[in-house]
C-alpha positions as CSV (number, residue, x, y, z in Angstrom):
1,X,24.7,18.9,15.0
2,X,25.1,14.5,14.3
3,X,24.0,13.3,11.0
4,X,22.7,9.7,11.1
5,X,22.8,7.8,7.9
6,X,20.3,5.3,9.2
7,X,20.2,1.8,6.8
8,X,21.2,-0.3,10.3
9,X,17.9,0.7,11.9
10,X,15.4,1.5,9.1
11,X,16.6,-1.1,6.1
12,X,15.6,-3.9,8.5
13,X,12.5,-6.0,9.5
14,X,9.3,-6.4,7.3
15,X,6.9,-4.0,8.8
16,X,6.5,-0.7,10.4
17,X,6.4,-1.6,13.6
18,X,9.7,-3.5,13.6
19,X,11.6,0.1,11.9
20,X,10.2,2.7,14.3
21,X,11.1,0.5,17.1
22,X,14.9,-0.1,15.6
23,X,14.9,4.1,14.5
24,X,14.0,4.7,18.2
25,X,16.5,3.2,19.8
26,X,18.8,4.1,17.5
27,X,18.0,8.0,17.9
28,X,17.9,7.1,21.9
29,X,21.1,5.9,21.6
30,X,22.2,8.9,19.6
31,X,21.0,11.6,22.3
32,X,22.6,9.5,24.9
33,X,25.8,8.6,23.4
34,X,27.0,12.6,21.6
35,X,27.4,15.9,23.4
36,X,24.6,18.2,23.5
37,X,26.4,21.7,24.9
38,X,23.7,23.5,23.3
39,X,20.8,21.6,25.1
40,X,19.1,21.4,21.6
41,X,18.1,17.3,22.3
42,X,16.9,15.6,19.1
43,X,16.4,18.4,17.3
44,X,20.6,18.6,17.3
45,X,20.0,14.8,15.2
46,X,19.3,14.4,11.2
47,X,18.9,11.4,9.6
48,X,20.9,12.1,6.9
49,X,20.1,9.4,4.8
50,X,17.4,6.4,4.1
51,X,16.8,4.1,1.6
52,X,13.9,2.0,0.2
53,X,15.5,-0.2,-2.0
54,X,12.0,-1.0,-4.1
55,X,13.6,-4.2,-5.7
56,X,15.0,-5.7,-2.4
57,X,12.4,-5.3,0.5
58,X,9.1,-5.9,0.2
59,X,6.5,-3.1,0.2
60,X,9.9,-0.9,0.9
61,X,8.1,2.0,-0.9
62,X,5.0,2.2,0.8
63,X,5.0,1.5,4.3
64,X,8.7,2.0,5.4
65,X,9.0,5.6,4.5
66,X,5.6,6.4,6.6
67,X,7.5,4.4,9.9
68,X,10.5,6.5,9.5
69,X,9.3,9.8,9.2
70,X,6.4,9.4,11.7
71,X,8.8,8.3,13.8
72,X,11.7,10.3,13.0
73,X,9.2,13.6,13.6
74,X,7.8,12.0,17.0
75,X,11.4,11.4,18.7
76,X,11.7,15.1,17.3
77,X,13.9,15.0,14.9
78,X,14.1,17.9,12.0
79,X,14.8,16.4,8.9
80,X,15.4,13.0,7.2
81,X,16.6,12.3,3.4
82,X,16.0,9.8,1.3
83,X,18.6,8.6,-0.8
84,X,18.1,9.4,-3.8
85,X,16.4,10.6,-6.5
86,X,18.4,8.3,-8.9
87,X,19.4,4.6,-7.7
88,X,23.3,4.7,-8.0
89,X,23.7,1.5,-6.9
90,X,23.1,-0.6,-10.0
91,X,25.1,-3.6,-12.1
92,X,25.4,-4.6,-15.4
93,X,24.7,-8.9,-15.9
94,X,28.3,-9.7,-15.2
95,X,28.1,-8.0,-12.3
96,X,30.1,-4.8,-12.7
97,X,28.5,-1.5,-11.9
98,X,27.0,0.3,-14.4
99,X,26.8,4.0,-14.9
100,X,23.6,5.4,-14.5
101,X,23.9,8.5,-16.3
102,X,22.7,7.6,-19.4
103,X,20.0,9.8,-21.2
104,X,16.2,8.6,-21.2
105,X,15.6,6.7,-24.8
106,X,19.7,5.3,-24.9
107,X,19.5,1.5,-25.8
108,X,22.1,1.5,-23.6
109,X,20.0,3.0,-20.8
110,X,19.6,0.3,-17.5
111,X,16.4,-1.7,-16.9
112,X,14.9,-1.0,-13.3
113,X,15.6,-4.9,-12.5
114,X,19.4,-3.9,-12.7
115,X,19.1,-1.6,-9.9
116,X,18.4,-2.2,-6.5
117,X,15.6,0.1,-6.2
118,X,17.0,3.4,-4.6
119,X,15.0,5.8,-6.2
120,X,12.3,7.7,-6.7
121,X,12.9,8.2,-10.3
122,X,13.3,4.3,-12.1
123,X,15.4,4.0,-14.8
124,X,12.7,4.1,-17.3
125,X,11.3,7.4,-16.3
126,X,8.3,6.2,-14.3
127,X,8.1,7.2,-10.4
128,X,8.0,4.9,-7.5
129,X,5.0,4.9,-5.4
130,X,7.4,6.4,-2.8
131,X,6.9,9.7,-4.1
132,X,3.1,9.3,-3.3
133,X,4.1,9.4,0.7
134,X,7.1,11.8,0.3
135,X,4.3,14.7,-1.2
136,X,2.5,14.2,2.3
137,X,5.6,15.9,3.6
138,X,6.2,18.9,1.6
């Protein structure tokens, strides 16, 4: 098995075609370069993480996951995992990393704009539009 943390191919571009082309090229490169002693082809490749950076990538939670998941399916990949449910890349106003484990309702809880947007559930408790896209695959 080969796992692929796909940020180099999935967090670039501003349209679905660019993401699909980049991811497809990456998967073809892995298929070509990684040993396949059991003859599994792309079934041995797993996208171990992709992220959607809602606060940084325009439209990232609507068209981007669809582009990633449809490409993975077309290429015969058995799984692709979204990183993560709650953003762990949040910052205080001074640029220092912020704790992300503060309970909802606590005055110290982060604001949505203090995070990059790698989430399904935002700090304010609302859900990202990525949830609707992901539900199609459940």
